[in-house]
C-alpha positions as CSV (number, residue, x, y, z in Angstrom):
1,M,-21.4,-92.9,21.0
2,M,-21.5,-89.9,19.0
3,S,-24.3,-90.0,16.4
4,K,-23.7,-86.7,14.7
5,D,-21.7,-83.4,14.8
6,H,-24.6,-81.1,14.3
7,A,-27.5,-80.7,16.7
8,L,-30.7,-79.1,15.5
9,I,-32.7,-77.9,18.5
10,A,-36.4,-76.7,18.3
11,V,-36.5,-73.8,21.0
12,D,-39.6,-72.5,22.7
13,A,-38.6,-68.8,22.8
14,M,-41.6,-67.7,24.9
15,G,-41.1,-69.9,28.0
16,G,-39.5,-68.9,31.3
17,D,-39.4,-65.5,33.1
18,G,-37.2,-63.8,30.6
19,G,-38.8,-64.9,27.4
20,P,-37.1,-64.2,24.1
21,R,-34.6,-61.8,25.7
22,V,-33.0,-64.5,27.7
23,V,-33.5,-67.4,25.3
24,I,-32.0,-65.7,22.2
25,A,-29.0,-64.4,24.2
26,A,-28.4,-68.0,25.5
27,L,-28.6,-69.3,21.9
28,A,-25.9,-66.9,21.0
29,L,-23.8,-67.8,24.1
30,A,-24.1,-71.5,23.5
31,L,-23.2,-71.1,19.8
32,S,-20.0,-69.3,20.8
33,T,-18.7,-72.5,22.4
34,D,-20.4,-75.0,20.0
35,P,-20.4,-73.7,16.4
36,A,-22.2,-76.9,15.2
37,L,-25.4,-76.0,16.9
38,R,-28.4,-75.2,14.8
39,F,-31.8,-73.9,15.9
40,R,-35.5,-73.5,14.9
41,V,-37.0,-70.9,17.2
42,Y,-40.8,-70.7,17.9
43,G,-42.5,-67.7,19.2
44,D,-43.8,-64.2,18.6
45,E,-42.0,-63.3,15.3
46,K,-41.7,-59.7,16.1
47,L,-40.2,-60.2,19.6
48,V,-37.9,-62.9,18.5
49,R,-36.4,-61.0,15.5
50,Q,-35.9,-57.9,17.8
51,Q,-33.7,-59.9,20.0
52,M,-32.0,-61.7,17.2
53,D,-31.0,-58.4,15.6
54,L,-28.7,-58.0,18.7
55,F,-26.8,-61.2,17.8
56,P,-26.1,-61.3,13.9
57,E,-24.1,-64.5,14.4
58,L,-27.3,-66.4,14.9
59,A,-28.7,-65.5,11.5
60,P,-27.0,-68.3,9.4
61,V,-27.8,-71.0,12.0
62,C,-31.3,-70.0,13.4
63,E,-34.6,-70.3,11.6
64,V,-37.5,-68.2,13.1
65,C,-40.8,-70.1,13.1
66,P,-43.8,-67.8,14.0
67,A,-46.1,-69.3,16.7
68,P,-49.5,-67.5,17.2
69,D,-50.0,-68.6,20.7
70,T,-48.1,-69.0,24.0
71,I,-48.7,-71.4,27.0
72,S,-48.6,-69.4,30.2
73,G,-46.8,-70.5,33.3
74,E,-50.1,-70.8,35.2
75,E,-52.1,-72.6,32.6
76,K,-53.6,-76.1,33.4
77,P,-52.2,-79.0,31.3
78,S,-55.7,-79.8,30.1
79,L,-56.2,-76.4,28.7
80,A,-52.8,-76.2,27.3
81,L,-53.3,-79.4,25.2
82,R,-56.3,-77.7,23.5
83,R,-54.1,-74.9,22.3
84,A,-50.8,-76.9,21.9
85,R,-50.8,-77.2,18.0
86,N,-50.4,-73.4,17.6
87,S,-48.3,-72.6,20.6
88,S,-44.6,-72.0,20.7
89,M,-44.2,-75.0,23.0
90,G,-46.4,-77.3,21.1
91,M,-44.9,-76.4,17.7
92,A,-41.3,-77.0,19.1
93,I,-42.4,-80.6,20.2
94,L,-44.2,-81.2,16.9
95,A,-41.0,-80.4,15.1
96,V,-39.2,-83.3,16.9
97,K,-42.1,-85.6,16.0
98,A,-41.9,-84.6,12.3
99,G,-38.1,-85.1,12.2
100,E,-37.5,-81.5,11.6
101,A,-35.6,-81.1,14.9
102,D,-33.5,-83.5,17.0
103,A,-34.8,-82.3,20.3
104,A,-37.1,-79.6,21.8
105,L,-36.2,-77.2,24.6
106,S,-38.5,-75.0,26.7
107,A,-38.4,-73.0,29.9
108,G,-42.2,-72.9,30.1
109,N,-44.9,-74.6,32.1
110,T,-43.6,-78.0,33.3
111,G,-47.1,-79.7,33.4
112,A,-48.0,-78.4,30.0
113,L,-44.7,-79.4,28.6
114,M,-45.0,-83.0,29.8
115,A,-48.6,-83.3,28.7
116,I,-48.0,-82.0,25.1
117,A,-44.7,-84.0,24.8
118,K,-46.5,-87.3,26.0
119,L,-49.3,-86.6,23.6
120,Y,-47.3,-85.9,20.5
121,L,-44.2,-88.2,21.0
122,R,-45.9,-91.0,23.0
123,M,-44.0,-93.3,25.4
124,M,-41.3,-95.7,24.6
125,R,-42.2,-99.4,24.5
126,G,-42.1,-100.7,28.1
127,I,-42.5,-97.4,29.7
128,D,-45.9,-96.0,30.8
129,R,-44.8,-92.7,32.4
130,P,-42.2,-90.1,31.6
131,A,-39.8,-89.1,34.4
132,L,-38.3,-85.6,34.8
133,T,-34.6,-86.1,35.4
134,T,-31.6,-83.9,36.1
135,I,-28.0,-84.1,37.4
136,L,-27.6,-82.6,40.9
137,P,-24.2,-81.8,42.3
138,T,-22.7,-83.8,45.1
139,L,-19.5,-84.1,47.2
140,G,-18.5,-87.1,45.3
141,K,-16.5,-87.6,42.1
142,N,-19.6,-86.9,40.0
143,G,-23.1,-85.7,40.4
144,V,-26.3,-87.7,40.9
145,A,-29.0,-88.3,38.4
146,M,-32.3,-88.0,40.3
147,L,-35.9,-88.8,39.0
148,D,-38.8,-88.2,39.0
149,L,-38.5,-84.5,39.9
150,G,-42.2,-83.6,39.4
151,A,-43.8,-85.3,36.3
152,N,-45.7,-87.8,38.3
153,T,-47.1,-87.2,41.8
154,E,-47.9,-90.8,42.3
155,C,-45.9,-93.8,41.1
156,D,-46.4,-97.5,41.7
157,A,-43.6,-100.0,42.1
158,H,-43.4,-100.8,38.4
159,N,-43.0,-97.1,37.5
160,L,-40.0,-96.8,40.0
161,V,-38.4,-99.9,38.4
162,Q,-38.8,-98.5,35.0
163,F,-37.5,-95.1,36.2
164,A,-34.4,-97.1,37.6
165,V,-33.5,-98.5,34.2
166,M,-33.9,-95.2,32.3
167,G,-31.9,-93.3,35.1
168,A,-29.1,-95.9,34.9
169,V,-28.7,-95.4,31.1
170,Y,-28.9,-91.6,31.6
171,A,-26.2,-91.6,34.2
172,H,-24.0,-93.8,32.0
173,L,-24.4,-91.6,28.9
174,V,-24.2,-88.2,30.7
175,M,-21.6,-88.9,33.4
176,G,-19.8,-91.9,31.8
177,I,-20.4,-94.3,34.7
178,E,-20.2,-97.9,33.6
179,R,-22.5,-99.5,36.3
180,P,-24.2,-96.6,38.3
181,R,-25.0,-97.1,41.9
182,L,-28.7,-96.8,42.2
183,S,-30.8,-96.2,45.3
184,L,-34.5,-95.5,46.1
185,L,-35.2,-92.3,48.1
186,N,-36.9,-93.3,51.4
187,I,-37.5,-92.2,55.0
188,G,-35.0,-94.8,56.3
189,T,-32.4,-97.3,55.0
190,E,-34.1,-100.3,56.7
191,E,-35.9,-102.7,54.4
192,M,-39.3,-102.5,56.3
193,K,-39.3,-98.6,56.0
194,G,-41.4,-96.7,53.4
195,T,-44.6,-97.3,51.4
196,E,-45.7,-100.6,50.0
197,D,-44.7,-99.5,46.5
198,L,-41.3,-98.5,47.6
199,R,-40.8,-101.9,49.3
200,S,-42.1,-103.6,46.3
201,A,-39.8,-101.8,43.9
202,A,-36.8,-102.6,46.1
203,A,-37.7,-106.3,46.0
204,M,-37.9,-106.2,42.2
205,L,-34.6,-104.4,41.9
206,R,-32.9,-106.9,44.2
207,Q,-34.4,-109.9,42.2
208,T,-33.7,-108.6,38.7
209,D,-30.5,-108.9,36.7
210,R,-28.7,-105.6,37.3
211,S,-25.8,-105.7,34.8
212,A,-26.6,-102.1,33.8
213,F,-26.5,-100.9,37.4
214,R,-25.8,-101.6,41.1
215,Y,-28.8,-101.5,43.4
216,T,-27.6,-100.3,46.8
217,G,-30.8,-100.1,48.8
218,F,-32.7,-97.1,50.3
219,I,-31.2,-93.8,50.8
220,E,-32.4,-90.9,53.0
221,S,-32.7,-87.3,51.7
222,D,-29.9,-86.0,53.8
223,R,-27.5,-88.2,51.8
224,I,-28.6,-86.9,48.3
225,G,-25.6,-84.6,48.0
226,Q,-23.1,-86.9,49.7
227,G,-22.1,-88.8,46.6
228,D,-23.3,-92.1,48.0
229,A,-25.4,-92.8,44.8
230,D,-25.1,-92.1,41.2
231,V,-29.0,-92.5,40.4
232,I,-31.7,-91.8,43.0
233,V,-35.2,-92.9,42.2
234,T,-38.4,-91.5,43.7
235,D,-41.9,-90.4,42.8
236,G,-42.5,-86.9,41.4
237,F,-44.1,-85.6,44.5
238,S,-41.2,-86.4,46.8
239,G,-38.6,-85.6,44.2
240,N,-40.0,-82.2,43.4
241,I,-40.0,-81.3,47.2
242,A,-36.5,-82.7,47.7
243,L,-35.3,-80.6,44.6
244,K,-36.9,-77.4,45.9
245,T,-35.5,-77.9,49.3
246,I,-32.0,-78.3,47.9
247,E,-32.3,-75.1,45.9
248,G,-33.8,-73.2,48.9
249,T,-31.0,-74.4,51.2
250,A,-28.4,-73.2,48.7
251,R,-29.9,-69.8,48.5
252,F,-30.2,-69.7,52.4
253,I,-26.5,-70.6,52.8
254,T,-25.5,-68.0,50.2
255,H,-27.5,-65.2,51.8
256,L,-26.3,-66.2,55.2
257,L,-22.7,-65.9,54.3
258,R,-23.3,-62.6,52.5
259,R,-25.0,-61.2,55.7
260,A,-22.2,-62.6,57.9
261,F,-19.4,-61.0,55.8
262,S,-21.0,-57.7,55.8
263,S,-21.7,-57.5,59.5
264,S,-18.5,-55.7,60.5
265,F,-15.3,-54.2,59.2
266,R,-13.3,-57.3,60.3
267,S,-15.9,-59.5,58.6
268,K,-15.4,-57.5,55.3
269,I,-11.6,-58.0,55.5
270,G,-12.3,-61.8,56.0
271,F,-14.5,-61.8,52.9
272,L,-11.8,-60.2,50.8
273,L,-9.3,-62.9,51.9
274,S,-12.0,-65.7,51.3
275,K,-13.2,-64.3,48.1
276,P,-11.5,-66.9,45.8
277,A,-13.0,-69.8,47.8
278,L,-16.4,-68.1,48.0
279,R,-16.4,-67.8,44.2
280,L,-16.0,-71.5,43.8
281,F,-18.7,-72.1,46.4
282,R,-21.1,-69.8,44.6
283,I,-20.4,-71.6,41.3
284,Y,-21.0,-74.9,42.9
285,L,-24.3,-74.0,44.4
286,D,-25.6,-71.9,41.5
287,P,-28.5,-73.9,39.9
288,N,-27.8,-72.2,36.6
289,N,-24.7,-74.2,36.4
290,H,-26.7,-77.5,36.5
291,N,-29.7,-76.3,34.5
292,G,-31.6,-78.7,32.3
293,A,-33.9,-81.5,33.0
294,I,-35.1,-84.2,30.5
295,F,-38.3,-86.2,30.4
296,L,-37.0,-89.7,30.1
297,G,-39.2,-92.4,28.5
298,L,-40.5,-90.4,25.5
299,N,-39.9,-91.2,21.8
300,G,-37.9,-88.1,21.5
301,I,-35.8,-85.7,23.5
302,V,-37.6,-82.9,25.4
303,V,-35.4,-80.8,27.8
304,K,-37.0,-78.4,30.4
305,S,-34.9,-75.4,31.4
306,H,-35.7,-73.8,34.8
307,G,-38.2,-71.0,34.4
308,N,-36.1,-68.5,36.1
309,A,-32.7,-69.6,34.6
310,N,-30.5,-66.6,33.5
311,I,-28.7,-66.5,30.1
312,S,-25.9,-68.9,31.1
313,G,-28.3,-71.2,32.7
314,V,-30.4,-71.5,29.5
315,A,-27.1,-72.0,27.5
316,Q,-26.2,-74.8,30.0
317,A,-29.5,-76.5,29.1
318,I,-28.8,-76.1,25.4
319,H,-25.4,-77.8,25.8
320,L,-27.1,-80.6,27.6
321,T,-29.6,-81.0,24.9
322,A,-26.9,-81.1,22.3
323,K,-25.0,-83.8,24.2
324,L,-28.1,-85.9,24.6
325,I,-28.7,-85.7,20.7
326,R,-25.1,-86.6,19.9
327,E,-25.1,-89.5,22.4
328,D,-28.2,-90.8,20.8
329,L,-30.1,-91.1,24.1
330,V,-33.5,-92.3,23.0
331,N,-32.1,-95.3,21.1
332,C,-29.6,-96.1,23.8
333,I,-32.4,-96.2,26.3
334,A,-34.6,-98.3,24.0
335,A,-31.8,-100.7,23.4
336,D,-31.1,-101.2,27.2
337,L,-35.0,-101.5,27.9
338,D,-35.1,-104.4,25.4
339,I,-32.3,-106.1,27.0
340,F,-33.6,-105.5,30.5
341,F,-37.1,-106.6,29.8
342,S,-36.2,-109.6,27.7
343,Q,-34.1,-111.1,30.5
344,A,-35.9,-113.8,32.6
345,G,-38.0,-112.4,35.4
346,N,-38.1,-108.9,34.0
347,K,-41.0,-109.1,31.5
348,E,-43.6,-108.5,34.2
349,L,-42.0,-105.0,34.7
350,Q,-43.1,-103.8,31.4
351,A,-46.0,-101.3,31.1
């Protein structure tokens, strides 16, 4: 359901490899296709305004909020928490808490972003850990929502079941799937495979009322991109490794094709003939076209953009953030959690 036309996003301009140069250009690009966007930009005022001067169309829709501090990409979350209140990242999240923005977006330090967001926004009732979630491309009709992708290195069975409920709601809202097919990532599809927590989570998912999703069992990592599932649940350690492997494989294939097509004159002719198909191939594999991950389970929307995303990639994350605002993601998840945990046999799954 659409909750509002306008979407006010608090943006950490200092995060990511490109900093304000990439972030501000991305705001302008996103605005060009969604004029209802509004922004509060946090960061070094001088650097931010230098970039904004290049895009005068941002002036009426963008408020610059000076932030005296910046969280570095290498900073430990425990140290980042001490400086959060005066940092561009922390101030953006505080704007969401104070109701001054509908969501926060940052391309900065993932661990720090999660720690600060969890501290300021707190967890939703029934959830004890946030899960980093994104949509990955597949060979099926739609992508696959995968979580957790790095927020929690260790998860017990109850965490995984909570992730499953949130992931199903996310897939429904973002991809429009009525009853998403949900699987647990494992080293095999047999019921006896995997850790004790995985087997326990599978048992819980089989026994609970699953009107919001269809639990289809375990799935192996080589099937992530096949379209066999709409939601794949795992712990953050395994999920992050899987994500980085997928991204690395995409780059490997792209470079391999480039090398093959430049190896001889005949290959170059073949490249020219195949150029339209290769362009589609590149678009499909480019992570910038799928940029934007959200910490599900918080009392607010916090979206993480990839640190090395380009201008179009950050713009993609902005559009995702706006969609989640307009679909009223947090309240939709809260409503489904209340229904799920109130059903007989599900109350013990709450945090």
